[in-house]
Residue, then its C-alpha position, 0 to 999 in steps of 0.5 A: m378644189k385645192p389639195t390640203p395636207t389632210d386630204l386622204l389618199t389611197v395607198g396607190d395614190v401615195a405610191r404614184r406620188t412618191g415612186v415607192a412600191v405599195s408593198a414598201l408603204h405597207f412595210y413602212e406602216r408596219e414599222g411605224l414610220i407612217s400611219s393610215t386610217r381605214t375606210s368602213g370597207g377596210q381600205r387604207r387612207f393616208a393623209r396627204h402629208v404622209i408624202r413628205r414622210v415617205s420622201v424623207i424616208q427615201v432620202a435617208k435610205r439613199m444617204g445610208i441612214p438605217l430605217a430604225e434610225v429614221a423611225e427613232v427620229f420620226s417618233e418625235l413627230p405627231q402621228d395625229r396631225m400634219p407636222s409643223k415647220t417647228d416639228w420638222r426643224r427639230i428633227g432636222e437639228r437632231w439629224r444634223g448632230r447625228l450626221e456630224a458625228r458620222r462625218k467625223e467618224i468617216e474622216r477618222m476612218e479615211e485618215e487611218l486607211v490612208e495611213c495604213i496604205g502608205c505605212g509600208c509596215v512589214s509587221l502586224r506588230s506595229c499596225r495600229v489599224l489591223n492589230p492595235d496593242d499587238e493583240l495578235g502577237v500572243d499567237g506567235s509570229g507570222p501573219r494571223l489575219l490571212p487564212a492558212i493555206d494547206p500545201e495539199d490544196d496546190 
């Protein structure tokens, strides 16, 4: 018999198919990222389409996307049925916007870091990155970001 997306799988089956620990699946369920039904004996059963959600969670984690953000995006997916291609496309577009904003932020940080490394300034007074608007200057001259060294410690 050919598997269908609504076939029910045990937590062990989902763990084997996704390579995710059973404890992680329980955690994802507590966090609302996936859902299960219970047998009359209280055992969890997951619809086969949960495998896709778990796979997306794993990819998102590898990309540094926090689980809270995954949960927020997943909140738009139906829990009571297999998400359609339209459902997945919609959250894909939402993620695309977030990732684009992240990419721009990383590019901005890269520019600042390269500028900072190549700057050669000898004064924190002029540093846009470490001391914007000379906020540290109110404390007087000299280094303010380095810990004070007690001469008695030498």
